[in-house]
C-alpha positions in Angstrom: 79.9 -8.8 68.0 81.7 -9.1 64.3 81.7 -5.2 63.7 83.3 -6.1 60.5 80.6 -8.6 59.4 78.0 -6.0 61.0 79.3 -3.4 58.3 79.5 -5.5 55.6 75.9 -6.3 56.4 74.8 -2.6 56.7 76.4 -1.9 53.6 75.0 -4.9 51.5 71.2 -4.0 52.8 71.9 0.0 52.3 72.5 -1.0 48.6 69.7 -3.3 48.2 67.3 -0.5 49.4 68.9 1.6 46.6 70.2 4.5 49.6 72.9 6.5 49.7 75.1 6.8 52.5 73.5 10.3 53.2 70.1 8.5 52.8 70.6 6.0 55.4 72.3 8.5 57.8 69.6 11.0 57.6 67.4 8.0 59.0 69.5 7.4 61.7 70.1 10.6 62.8 74.1 10.8 62.3 76.6 11.8 59.6 76.9 10.5 56.1 80.7 9.9 57.2 79.8 7.7 60.2 77.8 5.1 58.4 80.8 5.1 55.8 83.5 4.4 58.7 81.1 1.8 59.8 80.8 0.3 56.6 84.4 0.1 56.5 84.9 -1.1 60.2 86.5 2.2 61.5 84.4 3.0 63.6 81.9 0.8 65.9 78.3 1.7 65.9 76.3 2.4 69.0 73.6 0.3 69.8 71.0 3.4 70.7 
């Protein structure tokens, strides 16, 4: 899986939806710093 592209897509879709990282994090039940790490390709997201 291309995690770099995944992070870019998550960020693009989050911004299109008008969400902040903290908003998305709340919906995903994770931290906003984790969302940032995924978007920057610093961390690999769990598929669960």
